[in-house]
N, C-alpha and C positions, 0 to 999 in steps of 0.2 A: 052371784046367786045367794040370796039370804039363807041363813041357816048353816052354811058351810063354815068349817073351822078355819081361821087364818093361822099361819105359823110364823114364828119369829124369824126374820131374815133382814138383810140390808135393804130391802125395798121399803121398809117402814121408816117414816121420818124420825122416829125416836131411837132407831138403832144406829150404832156406829161401831167401827172396828175397835177392839180393845186398844187403849193408849200404849201400854207396855207390850213390846214384842214378846211373843211366846207365853204370855200370862195364862193362856188357856191350854198350854201344853203343846202348842203347834210348832214351837221353835221359830225359825226364821222364815219358813215357807208360809204361803197364804192358805193352807188348808187349816181352817180354824173351826172350833166347835162352840165358840161362845161369842156373843156380841154384847156391847154395853148398851143398856136400856136407860134412856134419859128419864123416862117416867118412874122406873123402879130404882134408879140411881145405883145399879149393880150389874154385874155380868149375869147373863141368862144364857141358857143353852139354845144354840141356833136350831131352828126347826121345831121348837116346842110349841104346843098350842098357845095361842094368844087371843084374848077377847078384846084387846085395846089397840090392835094394829091399825095404823093410818098410813096409807101409801104416800110416798114422797110426792107423787104427782098430784095428790089431792089438794084442793083449795081450802080444806077445813082448817080452822084455827086451832092451836093447842089450847087446852083448858088449863 
């Protein structure tokens, strides 16, 4: 639905788990609070509002 806010999570094609274990304070468990954003080239808070989210299953090309 248009107009709804998307949120940062691993369903975005630009989001990946942080490379270093526990870099976001999660230790060795998989309860994490940050993801790495390929667009921003930095860690971002998981579930923060995002206007540039692209679902992994989407056929759109990266700009």
